[in-house]
C-alpha positions as a LaTeX table, in Angstrom:
\begin{tabular}{lrrr}
\hline
Residue & $x$ (\AA) & $y$ (\AA) & $z$ (\AA) \\
\hline
Met1 & 0.00 & 0.00 & 0.00 \\
Ile2 & 1.28 & 3.46 & $-0.90$ \\
Asp3 & 2.08 & 5.42 & 2.23 \\
Pro4 & $-0.17$ & 8.49 & 2.25 \\
Lys5 & 2.51 & 10.77 & 3.71 \\
Thr6 & 4.98 & 9.72 & 1.03 \\
Leu7 & 2.46 & 10.48 & $-1.70$ \\
Ala8 & 1.45 & 13.77 & $-0.06$ \\
Ala9 & 5.07 & 14.91 & $-0.13$ \\
Arg10 & 4.87 & 14.97 & $-3.95$ \\
Phe11 & 2.27 & 17.76 & $-3.87$ \\
Pro12 & 2.88 & 21.49 & $-3.28$ \\
Gly13 & 2.00 & 22.82 & 0.17 \\
Asp14 & $-1.04$ & 24.78 & $-1.05$ \\
Phe15 & $-2.55$ & 21.84 & $-2.97$ \\
Leu16 & $-6.20$ & 21.35 & $-2.08$ \\
Phe17 & $-7.50$ & 17.92 & $-1.07$ \\
Gly18 & $-11.28$ & 17.81 & $-0.96$ \\
Val19 & $-14.37$ & 15.62 & $-1.20$ \\
Ala20 & $-17.35$ & 16.03 & $-3.51$ \\
Thr21 & $-21.09$ & 15.36 & $-3.47$ \\
Ala22 & $-24.20$ & 16.50 & $-5.35$ \\
Ala23 & $-27.50$ & 17.73 & $-3.98$ \\
Phe24 & $-29.91$ & 15.21 & $-5.49$ \\
Gln25 & $-27.63$ & 12.31 & $-4.66$ \\
Ile26 & $-27.39$ & 12.96 & $-0.91$ \\
Glu27 & $-29.88$ & 15.52 & 0.38 \\
Gly28 & $-33.20$ & 13.69 & 0.43 \\
Ala29 & $-35.99$ & 15.85 & 1.90 \\
Ser30 & $-37.36$ & 16.08 & $-1.62$ \\
Lys31 & $-40.65$ & 17.64 & $-0.54$ \\
Ala32 & $-39.42$ & 19.63 & 2.47 \\
Asp33 & $-39.41$ & 23.38 & 3.06 \\
Gly34 & $-40.81$ & 24.46 & $-0.27$ \\
Arg35 & $-38.73$ & 22.31 & $-2.61$ \\
Lys36 & $-40.64$ & 21.19 & $-5.69$ \\
Pro37 & $-39.85$ & 18.32 & $-8.06$ \\
Ser38 & $-36.89$ & 18.19 & $-10.40$ \\
Ile39 & $-36.69$ & 16.20 & $-13.62$ \\
Trp40 & $-34.90$ & 13.51 & $-11.60$ \\
Asp41 & $-37.80$ & 13.17 & $-9.18$ \\
Ala42 & $-40.09$ & 12.47 & $-12.14$ \\
Phe43 & $-37.58$ & 10.24 & $-13.96$ \\
Ser44 & $-36.85$ & 8.16 & $-10.85$ \\
Asn45 & $-40.52$ & 7.41 & $-10.32$ \\
Met46 & $-41.11$ & 6.19 & $-13.87$ \\
Pro47 & $-40.90$ & 2.39 & $-14.33$ \\
Gly48 & $-37.79$ & 1.14 & $-16.09$ \\
Arg49 & $-35.72$ & 4.29 & $-15.75$ \\
Val50 & $-33.80$ & 3.85 & $-12.49$ \\
His51 & $-32.76$ & 0.54 & $-10.95$ \\
Asn52 & $-35.48$ & $-0.69$ & $-8.60$ \\
Arg53 & $-37.29$ & 2.63 & $-9.07$ \\
Asp54 & $-34.95$ & 4.03 & $-6.42$ \\
Asn55 & $-35.40$ & 7.76 & $-5.89$ \\
Gly56 & $-33.98$ & 10.73 & $-4.02$ \\
Asp57 & $-36.73$ & 11.16 & $-1.45$ \\
Val58 & $-34.43$ & 10.18 & 1.44 \\
Ala59 & $-31.03$ & 9.40 & $-0.13$ \\
Cys60 & $-28.43$ & 10.04 & 2.60 \\
Asp61 & $-30.78$ & 12.35 & 4.52 \\
His62 & $-28.05$ & 14.99 & 4.34 \\
Tyr63 & $-30.62$ & 17.78 & 4.51 \\
Asn64 & $-31.49$ & 16.70 & 8.06 \\
Arg65 & $-27.99$ & 15.55 & 9.03 \\
Leu66 & $-26.02$ & 18.53 & 7.78 \\
Glu67 & $-24.07$ & 19.29 & 10.96 \\
Gln68 & $-23.14$ & 15.64 & 11.47 \\
Asp69 & $-21.91$ & 15.36 & 7.87 \\
Leu70 & $-19.88$ & 18.56 & 8.05 \\
Asp71 & $-18.30$ & 17.23 & 11.25 \\
Leu72 & $-17.45$ & 14.08 & 9.30 \\
Ile73 & $-15.70$ & 16.11 & 6.58 \\
Lys74 & $-13.75$ & 17.99 & 9.24 \\
Glu75 & $-12.78$ & 14.77 & 11.04 \\
Met76 & $-11.54$ & 13.25 & 7.77 \\
Gly77 & $-8.95$ & 16.02 & 7.56 \\
Val78 & $-9.75$ & 17.32 & 4.09 \\
Ser79 & $-9.66$ & 21.04 & 3.47 \\
Ala80 & $-12.40$ & 21.59 & 0.87 \\
Tyr81 & $-15.95$ & 20.49 & 0.13 \\
Arg82 & $-17.43$ & 20.51 & $-3.36$ \\
Phe83 & $-21.22$ & 20.41 & $-3.23$ \\
Ser84 & $-24.06$ & 21.37 & $-5.54$ \\
Ile85 & $-27.03$ & 23.64 & $-4.95$ \\
Ala86 & $-30.51$ & 22.36 & $-5.81$ \\
Trp87 & $-32.25$ & 24.78 & $-8.16$ \\
Pro88 & $-35.68$ & 23.33 & $-7.12$ \\
Arg89 & $-34.99$ & 24.42 & $-3.54$ \\
Ile90 & $-34.14$ & 27.99 & $-4.55$ \\
Val91 & $-36.60$ & 28.72 & $-7.38$ \\
Pro92 & $-38.94$ & 25.74 & $-7.08$ \\
Glu93 & $-40.62$ & 26.22 & $-10.47$ \\
Gly94 & $-37.48$ & 27.37 & $-12.27$ \\
Thr95 & $-38.89$ & 30.86 & $-12.69$ \\
Gly96 & $-41.09$ & 32.88 & $-10.39$ \\
Pro97 & $-40.99$ & 33.05 & $-6.58$ \\
Ile98 & $-37.79$ & 32.56 & $-4.60$ \\
Asn99 & $-37.90$ & 30.04 & $-1.76$ \\
Glu100 & $-36.09$ & 31.56 & 1.22 \\
Ser101 & $-36.06$ & 28.26 & 3.11 \\
Gly102 & $-33.91$ & 26.74 & 0.38 \\
Leu103 & $-31.42$ & 29.59 & 0.58 \\
Asp104 & $-31.40$ & 29.23 & 4.37 \\
Phe105 & $-30.23$ & 25.62 & 4.06 \\
Tyr106 & $-27.24$ & 26.57 & 1.91 \\
Asp107 & $-26.51$ & 29.48 & 4.25 \\
Arg108 & $-26.17$ & 26.92 & 7.02 \\
Leu109 & $-24.04$ & 24.68 & 4.82 \\
Val110 & $-21.60$ & 27.42 & 3.82 \\
Asp111 & $-21.44$ & 28.90 & 7.33 \\
Gly112 & $-20.92$ & 25.42 & 8.75 \\
Cys113 & $-17.99$ & 24.84 & 6.43 \\
Lys114 & $-16.47$ & 28.20 & 7.29 \\
Ala115 & $-16.80$ & 27.51 & 11.02 \\
Arg116 & $-14.86$ & 24.28 & 10.49 \\
Gly117 & $-12.17$ & 25.78 & 8.26 \\
Ile118 & $-13.41$ & 23.93 & 5.17 \\
Lys119 & $-13.23$ & 25.71 & 1.82 \\
Thr120 & $-16.42$ & 25.81 & $-0.22$ \\
Phe121 & $-16.61$ & 24.94 & $-3.92$ \\
Ala122 & $-20.24$ & 25.26 & $-5.04$ \\
Thr123 & $-21.76$ & 23.92 & $-8.26$ \\
Leu124 & $-24.91$ & 25.68 & $-9.44$ \\
Tyr125 & $-26.24$ & 22.90 & $-11.68$ \\
His126 & $-25.78$ & 19.18 & $-11.10$ \\
Trp127 & $-28.65$ & 17.89 & $-13.27$ \\
Asp128 & $-31.70$ & 18.62 & $-11.06$ \\
Leu129 & $-33.63$ & 20.94 & $-13.38$ \\
Pro130 & $-36.92$ & 22.16 & $-11.87$ \\
Leu131 & $-39.58$ & 19.93 & $-13.41$ \\
Ala132 & $-41.84$ & 22.89 & $-14.19$ \\
Leu133 & $-39.35$ & 24.07 & $-16.82$ \\
Met134 & $-40.07$ & 20.96 & $-18.89$ \\
Gly135 & $-43.33$ & 22.68 & $-19.81$ \\
Asp136 & $-41.24$ & 25.01 & $-21.96$ \\
Gly137 & $-39.00$ & 22.22 & $-23.24$ \\
Gly138 & $-36.39$ & 22.10 & $-20.47$ \\
Trp139 & $-32.85$ & 22.39 & $-21.82$ \\
Thr140 & $-34.12$ & 22.27 & $-25.41$ \\
Ala141 & $-35.59$ & 25.76 & $-24.87$ \\
Arg142 & $-33.55$ & 28.94 & $-25.05$ \\
Ser143 & $-35.64$ & 30.42 & $-22.23$ \\
Thr144 & $-34.12$ & 27.92 & $-19.79$ \\
Ala145 & $-30.70$ & 29.54 & $-20.25$ \\
Tyr146 & $-32.13$ & 32.85 & $-19.03$ \\
Ala147 & $-33.95$ & 31.15 & $-16.16$ \\
Phe148 & $-30.56$ & 29.73 & $-15.13$ \\
Gln149 & $-28.98$ & 33.19 & $-15.32$ \\
Arg150 & $-31.56$ & 34.54 & $-12.88$ \\
Tyr151 & $-31.10$ & 31.55 & $-10.56$ \\
Ala152 & $-27.32$ & 32.10 & $-10.59$ \\
Lys153 & $-27.81$ & 35.74 & $-9.60$ \\
Ile154 & $-30.11$ & 34.78 & $-6.74$ \\
Val155 & $-27.70$ & 32.19 & $-5.33$ \\
Met156 & $-24.61$ & 34.36 & $-5.66$ \\
Gly157 & $-26.41$ & 37.34 & $-4.18$ \\
Arg158 & $-27.00$ & 35.26 & $-1.07$ \\
Leu159 & $-23.84$ & 33.11 & $-0.82$ \\
Gly160 & $-21.24$ & 34.87 & $-2.95$ \\
Asp161 & $-19.65$ & 36.69 & $-0.03$ \\
Arg162 & $-18.54$ & 33.37 & 1.51 \\
Leu163 & $-17.80$ & 30.97 & $-1.36$ \\
Asp164 & $-14.21$ & 30.10 & $-2.26$ \\
Ala165 & $-15.16$ & 29.11 & $-5.82$ \\
Val166 & $-18.20$ & 28.40 & $-7.95$ \\
Ala167 & $-18.86$ & 26.30 & $-11.06$ \\
Thr168 & $-21.78$ & 26.95 & $-13.35$ \\
Phe169 & $-22.38$ & 23.36 & $-14.51$ \\
Asn170 & $-21.30$ & 19.85 & $-13.66$ \\
Glu171 & $-20.69$ & 17.54 & $-16.63$ \\
Pro172 & $-22.81$ & 19.05 & $-19.40$ \\
Trp173 & $-21.90$ & 15.95 & $-21.45$ \\
Cys174 & $-24.23$ & 14.00 & $-19.16$ \\
Ser175 & $-27.09$ & 16.49 & $-19.08$ \\
Val176 & $-26.85$ & 16.87 & $-22.88$ \\
Trp177 & $-25.81$ & 13.61 & $-24.58$ \\
Leu178 & $-26.58$ & 11.07 & $-21.84$ \\
Ser179 & $-29.92$ & 12.74 & $-21.10$ \\
His180 & $-31.19$ & 13.87 & $-24.51$ \\
Leu181 & $-29.49$ & 11.52 & $-26.99$ \\
Tyr182 & $-28.82$ & 8.23 & $-25.19$ \\
Gly183 & $-31.90$ & 8.39 & $-22.94$ \\
Ile184 & $-30.05$ & 7.06 & $-19.88$ \\
His185 & $-30.47$ & 10.13 & $-17.65$ \\
Ala186 & $-33.39$ & 12.49 & $-17.11$ \\
Pro187 & $-35.36$ & 13.55 & $-19.06$ \\
Gly188 & $-34.69$ & 10.37 & $-21.03$ \\
Glu189 & $-34.79$ & 11.76 & $-24.59$ \\
Arg190 & $-33.31$ & 9.83 & $-27.51$ \\
Asn191 & $-33.26$ & 12.47 & $-30.20$ \\
Met192 & $-30.26$ & 14.13 & $-31.85$ \\
Gln193 & $-32.09$ & 17.35 & $-32.63$ \\
Ala194 & $-33.24$ & 17.68 & $-29.01$ \\
Ala195 & $-29.70$ & 16.93 & $-27.83$ \\
Leu196 & $-28.18$ & 19.59 & $-30.10$ \\
His197 & $-30.63$ & 22.17 & $-28.79$ \\
Ala198 & $-29.79$ & 21.16 & $-25.21$ \\
Met199 & $-26.08$ & 21.40 & $-26.07$ \\
His200 & $-26.23$ & 24.98 & $-27.30$ \\
Tyr201 & $-28.64$ & 26.25 & $-24.67$ \\
Thr202 & $-26.62$ & 24.63 & $-21.88$ \\
Asn203 & $-23.48$ & 26.28 & $-23.23$ \\
Leu204 & $-25.35$ & 29.57 & $-23.45$ \\
Ala205 & $-26.62$ & 29.15 & $-19.88$ \\
His206 & $-23.04$ & 28.64 & $-18.75$ \\
Gly207 & $-21.98$ & 31.92 & $-20.37$ \\
Leu208 & $-24.98$ & 33.80 & $-18.99$ \\
Gly209 & $-24.20$ & 32.28 & $-15.61$ \\
Val210 & $-20.62$ & 33.52 & $-15.74$ \\
Glu211 & $-21.97$ & 37.03 & $-16.44$ \\
Ala212 & $-24.40$ & 36.75 & $-13.52$ \\
Ile213 & $-21.75$ & 35.53 & $-11.08$ \\
Arg214 & $-19.29$ & 38.26 & $-12.01$ \\
Asp215 & $-22.01$ & 40.89 & $-11.82$ \\
Val216 & $-23.13$ & 39.89 & $-8.33$ \\
Ala217 & $-20.00$ & 38.37 & $-6.78$ \\
Pro218 & $-16.98$ & 39.48 & $-8.80$ \\
Lys219 & $-14.43$ & 38.22 & $-6.26$ \\
Val220 & $-15.54$ & 34.59 & $-6.47$ \\
Pro221 & $-13.45$ & 32.56 & $-8.97$ \\
Val222 & $-15.80$ & 31.07 & $-11.55$ \\
Gly223 & $-15.29$ & 27.87 & $-13.50$ \\
Leu224 & $-16.94$ & 24.98 & $-15.31$ \\
Val225 & $-16.71$ & 21.25 & $-14.52$ \\
Leu226 & $-16.37$ & 18.97 & $-17.55$ \\
Asn227 & $-16.15$ & 15.19 & $-17.71$ \\
Ala228 & $-13.76$ & 15.33 & $-20.63$ \\
His229 & $-13.29$ & 11.96 & $-22.29$ \\
Ser230 & $-9.90$ & 10.44 & $-22.85$ \\
Val231 & $-10.70$ & 9.15 & $-26.33$ \\
Leu232 & $-8.36$ & 6.33 & $-27.36$ \\
Pro233 & $-8.45$ & 4.52 & $-30.74$ \\
Ala234 & $-8.95$ & 0.76 & $-30.94$ \\
Ser235 & $-6.00$ & 0.55 & $-33.34$ \\
Glu236 & $-3.58$ & 2.78 & $-35.20$ \\
Ser237 & $-5.47$ & 2.27 & $-38.49$ \\
Ala238 & $-6.44$ & 5.41 & $-40.39$ \\
Ala239 & $-10.13$ & 4.61 & $-39.90$ \\
Asp240 & $-9.84$ & 4.23 & $-36.14$ \\
Arg241 & $-7.66$ & 7.34 & $-35.81$ \\
Ala242 & $-10.29$ & 9.33 & $-37.73$ \\
Ala243 & $-12.98$ & 7.85 & $-35.51$ \\
Met244 & $-11.04$ & 9.00 & $-32.47$ \\
Gln245 & $-10.94$ & 12.55 & $-33.80$ \\
Arg246 & $-14.67$ & 12.58 & $-34.55$ \\
Ala247 & $-15.39$ & 11.22 & $-31.09$ \\
Phe248 & $-13.16$ & 13.86 & $-29.51$ \\
Asp249 & $-15.00$ & 16.62 & $-31.36$ \\
Phe250 & $-18.41$ & 15.23 & $-30.40$ \\
His251 & $-17.78$ & 14.32 & $-26.77$ \\
Asn252 & $-15.28$ & 17.04 & $-25.82$ \\
Gly253 & $-15.26$ & 19.67 & $-28.55$ \\
Ala254 & $-19.00$ & 20.30 & $-28.25$ \\
Phe255 & $-18.24$ & 21.96 & $-24.89$ \\
Phe256 & $-14.52$ & 22.86 & $-24.88$ \\
Gly257 & $-14.79$ & 24.41 & $-28.37$ \\
Pro258 & $-17.42$ & 27.08 & $-27.66$ \\
Val259 & $-16.20$ & 27.74 & $-24.10$ \\
Phe260 & $-12.45$ & 27.97 & $-24.75$ \\
Lys261 & $-12.28$ & 28.80 & $-28.49$ \\
Gly262 & $-15.58$ & 30.55 & $-29.16$ \\
Ala263 & $-16.49$ & 28.03 & $-31.87$ \\
Tyr264 & $-18.05$ & 24.62 & $-32.28$ \\
Pro265 & $-15.86$ & 21.98 & $-33.96$ \\
Ala266 & $-16.09$ & 22.18 & $-37.75$ \\
Ser267 & $-16.72$ & 18.44 & $-38.04$ \\
Leu268 & $-19.72$ & 18.67 & $-35.71$ \\
Leu269 & $-21.18$ & 21.63 & $-37.60$ \\
Asp270 & $-20.61$ & 19.97 & $-40.97$ \\
Ala271 & $-22.35$ & 16.78 & $-39.87$ \\
Leu272 & $-25.10$ & 18.09 & $-37.60$ \\
Gly273 & $-25.33$ & 21.85 & $-38.02$ \\
Asp274 & $-28.62$ & 21.71 & $-39.93$ \\
Arg275 & $-30.29$ & 20.25 & $-36.81$ \\
Met276 & $-28.87$ & 22.77 & $-34.36$ \\
Pro277 & $-30.85$ & 25.75 & $-33.10$ \\
Ala278 & $-30.08$ & 29.20 & $-34.43$ \\
Ile279 & $-26.85$ & 30.55 & $-32.93$ \\
Glu280 & $-27.73$ & 34.17 & $-32.34$ \\
Ala281 & $-25.39$ & 37.15 & $-32.48$ \\
Asn282 & $-23.10$ & 37.28 & $-29.42$ \\
Asp283 & $-24.01$ & 33.75 & $-28.26$ \\
Leu284 & $-20.49$ & 32.44 & $-28.74$ \\
Gln285 & $-19.00$ & 35.61 & $-27.28$ \\
Ile286 & $-21.12$ & 35.09 & $-24.15$ \\
Ile287 & $-20.21$ & 31.40 & $-23.95$ \\
Ser288 & $-16.46$ & 31.96 & $-24.35$ \\
Gln289 & $-15.83$ & 34.45 & $-21.54$ \\
Lys290 & $-12.50$ & 33.73 & $-19.84$ \\
Leu291 & $-12.79$ & 31.48 & $-16.82$ \\
Asp292 & $-10.74$ & 31.57 & $-13.61$ \\
Trp293 & $-10.50$ & 27.77 & $-13.40$ \\
Trp294 & $-11.94$ & 24.59 & $-14.79$ \\
Gly295 & $-12.66$ & 21.20 & $-13.28$ \\
Leu296 & $-11.99$ & 17.77 & $-14.78$ \\
Asn297 & $-14.06$ & 14.75 & $-13.78$ \\
Tyr298 & $-12.27$ & 11.57 & $-14.82$ \\
Tyr299 & $-13.07$ & 7.92 & $-14.13$ \\
Thr300 & $-12.30$ & 5.73 & $-17.13$ \\
Pro301 & $-11.09$ & 6.03 & $-20.74$ \\
Met302 & $-13.32$ & 5.99 & $-23.81$ \\
Arg303 & $-12.03$ & 3.54 & $-26.41$ \\
Val304 & $-13.53$ & 3.80 & $-29.89$ \\
Ala305 & $-13.37$ & 2.20 & $-33.31$ \\
Asp306 & $-14.76$ & 3.31 & $-36.64$ \\
Asp307 & $-18.37$ & 2.37 & $-37.29$ \\
Pro308 & $-18.37$ & 1.12 & $-40.91$ \\
Thr309 & $-22.17$ & 1.00 & $-41.12$ \\
Pro310 & $-23.29$ & 2.96 & $-44.20$ \\
Gly311 & $-24.96$ & 6.20 & $-43.13$ \\
Ala312 & $-23.92$ & 5.85 & $-39.48$ \\
Glu313 & $-24.72$ & 9.06 & $-37.64$ \\
Phe314 & $-21.88$ & 11.33 & $-36.50$ \\
Pro315 & $-19.59$ & 10.63 & $-34.74$ \\
Ala316 & $-19.94$ & 7.16 & $-36.34$ \\
Thr317 & $-17.98$ & 5.22 & $-33.76$ \\
Val318 & $-18.47$ & 2.00 & $-31.81$ \\
Asn319 & $-17.04$ & 1.10 & $-28.43$ \\
Ala320 & $-13.76$ & $-0.78$ & $-28.47$ \\
Ala321 & $-12.46$ & $-3.36$ & $-26.02$ \\
Pro322 & $-10.67$ & $-2.26$ & $-22.86$ \\
Val323 & $-6.92$ & $-2.71$ & $-22.58$ \\
Ser324 & $-6.82$ & $-3.22$ & $-18.82$ \\
Asp325 & $-8.57$ & $-6.23$ & $-17.31$ \\
Val326 & $-9.12$ & $-4.33$ & $-14.06$ \\
Lys327 & $-12.67$ & $-3.05$ & $-13.74$ \\
Thr328 & $-14.70$ & $-1.42$ & $-10.97$ \\
Asp329 & $-18.02$ & $-2.87$ & $-9.82$ \\
Ile330 & $-19.88$ & $-0.59$ & $-12.22$ \\
Gly331 & $-17.89$ & $-2.17$ & $-15.06$ \\
Trp332 & $-15.58$ & 0.74 & $-15.84$ \\
Glu333 & $-12.02$ & 0.03 & $-16.96$ \\
Val334 & $-9.34$ & 1.19 & $-14.53$ \\
Tyr335 & $-6.59$ & 2.88 & $-16.53$ \\
Ser336 & $-4.84$ & 5.81 & $-14.85$ \\
Pro337 & $-2.43$ & 6.64 & $-17.75$ \\
Ala338 & $-5.45$ & 8.02 & $-19.66$ \\
Leu339 & $-5.82$ & 10.76 & $-17.05$ \\
Lys340 & $-2.32$ & 11.98 & $-17.85$ \\
Ser341 & $-2.70$ & 11.84 & $-21.64$ \\
Leu342 & $-6.10$ & 13.54 & $-21.41$ \\
Val343 & $-4.78$ & 16.54 & $-19.47$ \\
Glu344 & $-1.82$ & 16.81 & $-21.84$ \\
Glu345 & $-4.07$ & 16.74 & $-24.90$ \\
Leu346 & $-6.57$ & 19.26 & $-23.54$ \\
Tyr347 & $-3.86$ & 21.78 & $-22.67$ \\
Ala348 & $-2.29$ & 21.26 & $-26.12$ \\
Arg349 & $-5.60$ & 21.93 & $-27.88$ \\
Tyr350 & $-7.10$ & 24.72 & $-25.77$ \\
Asp351 & $-6.02$ & 27.82 & $-23.87$ \\
Leu352 & $-7.09$ & 26.57 & $-20.45$ \\
Pro353 & $-6.81$ & 28.23 & $-17.03$ \\
Val354 & $-5.73$ & 26.43 & $-13.86$ \\
Met355 & $-7.52$ & 23.18 & $-13.17$ \\
Tyr356 & $-8.82$ & 20.95 & $-10.41$ \\
Val357 & $-9.61$ & 17.28 & $-10.63$ \\
Thr358 & $-13.15$ & 17.83 & $-9.38$ \\
Glu359 & $-14.20$ & 14.18 & $-9.43$ \\
Asn360 & $-12.24$ & 10.95 & $-9.46$ \\
Gly361 & $-13.11$ & 7.70 & $-7.78$ \\
Ala362 & $-14.32$ & 4.13 & $-8.11$ \\
Ala363 & $-17.44$ & 2.06 & $-7.45$ \\
Tyr364 & $-16.68$ & $-0.87$ & $-5.18$ \\
Asn365 & $-19.52$ & $-2.31$ & $-3.16$ \\
Met366 & $-17.87$ & $-3.81$ & $-0.08$ \\
Gly367 & $-20.03$ & $-3.77$ & 3.03 \\
Val368 & $-19.31$ & $-3.28$ & 6.71 \\
Glu369 & $-17.73$ & $-6.24$ & 8.54 \\
Asn370 & $-16.93$ & $-5.95$ & 12.24 \\
Gly371 & $-17.29$ & $-2.19$ & 12.01 \\
Glu372 & $-14.81$ & $-1.84$ & 9.14 \\
Val373 & $-14.99$ & $-1.55$ & 5.34 \\
Asp374 & $-11.93$ & $-3.03$ & 3.62 \\
Asp375 & $-12.10$ & $-1.42$ & 0.17 \\
Gln376 & $-8.48$ & $-1.88$ & $-0.85$ \\
Pro377 & $-9.26$ & $-1.71$ & $-4.61$ \\
Arg378 & $-10.68$ & 1.80 & $-4.15$ \\
Leu379 & $-7.64$ & 2.84 & $-2.15$ \\
Asp380 & $-5.40$ & 1.51 & $-4.94$ \\
Tyr381 & $-7.46$ & 3.43 & $-7.52$ \\
Tyr382 & $-7.03$ & 6.69 & $-5.60$ \\
Ala383 & $-3.31$ & 6.11 & $-5.07$ \\
Asp384 & $-2.73$ & 5.44 & $-8.79$ \\
His385 & $-4.68$ & 8.47 & $-9.98$ \\
Leu386 & $-3.27$ & 10.83 & $-7.36$ \\
Ser387 & 0.21 & 9.71 & $-8.39$ \\
Val388 & $-0.67$ & 10.73 & $-11.97$ \\
Cys389 & $-1.79$ & 14.14 & $-10.66$ \\
Ala390 & 1.51 & 14.58 & $-8.81$ \\
Gly391 & 3.35 & 13.70 & $-12.01$ \\
Leu392 & 1.38 & 16.27 & $-14.01$ \\
Ile393 & 2.23 & 18.95 & $-11.46$ \\
Ser394 & 5.93 & 18.05 & $-11.67$ \\
Glu395 & 5.70 & 18.55 & $-15.45$ \\
Gly396 & 4.28 & 22.05 & $-15.00$ \\
Tyr397 & 0.54 & 21.46 & $-15.46$ \\
Pro398 & $-1.50$ & 23.80 & $-13.20$ \\
Val399 & $-3.37$ & 21.15 & $-11.20$ \\
His400 & $-4.36$ & 23.03 & $-8.04$ \\
Gly401 & $-6.53$ & 20.50 & $-6.23$ \\
Tyr402 & $-8.24$ & 17.12 & $-6.16$ \\
Phe403 & $-11.75$ & 16.21 & $-5.01$ \\
Ala404 & $-12.48$ & 12.56 & $-4.30$ \\
Trp405 & $-15.81$ & 11.26 & $-5.53$ \\
Ser406 & $-17.48$ & 10.81 & $-3.29$ \\
Leu407 & $-17.63$ & 11.78 & 0.36 \\
Met408 & $-20.24$ & 9.09 & 0.96 \\
Asp409 & $-22.19$ & 6.36 & $-0.82$ \\
Asn410 & $-25.25$ & 7.89 & $-2.44$ \\
Phe411 & $-27.94$ & 7.76 & $-5.13$ \\
Glu412 & $-26.00$ & 6.82 & $-8.25$ \\
Trp413 & $-28.50$ & 8.14 & $-10.82$ \\
Ala414 & $-29.79$ & 5.40 & $-13.14$ \\
Glu415 & $-27.97$ & 2.79 & $-11.03$ \\
Gly416 & $-30.04$ & 3.74 & $-7.98$ \\
Tyr417 & $-28.42$ & 2.67 & $-4.71$ \\
Thr418 & $-26.60$ & $-0.35$ & $-6.17$ \\
Met419 & $-23.25$ & 1.36 & $-6.77$ \\
Arg420 & $-21.13$ & 2.73 & $-3.93$ \\
Phe421 & $-18.51$ & 5.38 & $-4.69$ \\
Gly422 & $-18.09$ & 6.73 & $-1.16$ \\
Leu423 & $-15.08$ & 7.12 & 1.08 \\
Val424 & $-17.74$ & 6.69 & 3.75 \\
His425 & $-20.18$ & 3.77 & 3.78 \\
Val426 & $-23.85$ & 4.65 & 4.26 \\
Asp427 & $-26.34$ & 2.15 & 5.64 \\
Tyr428 & $-29.47$ & 3.40 & 3.88 \\
Glu429 & $-31.76$ & 1.74 & 6.45 \\
Thr430 & $-30.19$ & 3.36 & 9.52 \\
Gln431 & $-28.21$ & 6.24 & 7.91 \\
Val432 & $-25.16$ & 5.13 & 9.93 \\
Arg433 & $-21.92$ & 6.41 & 8.37 \\
Thr434 & $-18.76$ & 4.27 & 8.52 \\
Val435 & $-15.47$ & 5.65 & 7.23 \\
Lys436 & $-13.93$ & 3.07 & 4.89 \\
Lys437 & $-10.30$ & 2.03 & 4.70 \\
Ser438 & $-9.93$ & 4.31 & 1.66 \\
Gly439 & $-11.48$ & 7.19 & 3.60 \\
Lys440 & $-9.03$ & 6.80 & 6.45 \\
Trp441 & $-6.13$ & 6.62 & 3.99 \\
Tyr442 & $-7.34$ & 9.70 & 2.09 \\
Gly443 & $-7.76$ & 11.59 & 5.35 \\
Glu444 & $-4.15$ & 10.79 & 6.28 \\
Leu445 & $-3.02$ & 12.00 & 2.86 \\
Ala446 & $-5.01$ & 15.23 & 3.12 \\
Gly447 & $-3.78$ & 15.94 & 6.63 \\
Ala448 & $-0.15$ & 15.08 & 5.97 \\
Phe449 & 0.99 & 18.69 & 5.59 \\
Pro450 & $-0.38$ & 22.14 & 6.42 \\
His451 & $-2.40$ & 23.87 & 3.71 \\
Gly452 & $-1.62$ & 27.45 & 2.83 \\
Asn453 & $-4.16$ & 30.08 & 1.94 \\
His454 & $-5.84$ & 28.94 & $-1.23$ \\
Arg455 & $-8.34$ & 30.40 & $-3.66$ \\
Ala456 & $-9.31$ & 29.04 & $-6.99$ \\
Gly457 & $-7.99$ & 30.68 & $-10.10$ \\
\hline
\end{tabular}
């Protein structure tokens, strides 16, 4: 086992070690204090969408156990907490009245972190769109981007004086392609035209959100969290290399292009531009405002081969076999070198600001035995990927922090409660929290040296 203090010594003294969660996955209290349904509440309760029709009504009951959970973060020794804010708690119908009780909860969360010396990294959107906005088309409607801008202003007006950093969106790839093209996440669409509309209006909402944040809370560093894909070809053949490039443009370029270059990839526009919504004057200028930081969520590589089917829709790729035979319990290939090559490629292609690894982790479903959870494979996963991060820093890449996914086991979207990513085990019947072997190791790593003053950006 890698000694945590030895690994910690490879990081600069102001490096930030944190943990991450998301509102819908842990909070529960789905009908409490004025919160109204999100698209995930509806999706979870539809047969055949989420494993076992699991939902977020209780989850980890974090809403009612806030102080206990913040104590847990403090006791683990990490110095930062990345959490998301539930839009349906703040503006329950997406537009219209503000729910003060929802803002009060996040006041308590932020103040509780500050009282414990924990830095706060807030995410404004982690997939829980107010259900009422589906009446206008949800993310396929331009109006939703402006509803998000107002929501961002409301949140930052209340919390912006105490946040250490804020991200507009978490993983737009998921809320666009996985949700509107592949039908796996809410709202469960399987339509390219809908997905392309969601893509542009999500990107626009990001840009409008950046404007709102800087207008209301100009001192808070603003960023965007992207689950960029490390796209690797099945072979070195010309066809597979071309497939890799198409896949990169589709899965990464659809977001990195407009945000960091002010343009969508030419290949995407050539193939799909006739099904995209109108890109109005200044849209790309709004989307491409300079950011203070960006976050990378990485778990597993994407391996692709050319799809030779005549007329195959862009990006015309098929999944290729994994190279590593090590897989997590969710079936994802474990391959840490792809994290390194991905960061190198992204910085070569785009003019990027400083970065954080905002999510990284592994699903292993070990239970509690004699009061302990021996999740050595997860510990090994963290050690391997953190070693890659240390190597990137030594090569001059501006990796300023790392957030383990996740603080605790939680609602894993379409997988329901079957997959456990936590450093802390949650017994969903009793809500008892048990710090796993990996959590203890990560806490030792995070506490191995004093942290200097740190702000994002």
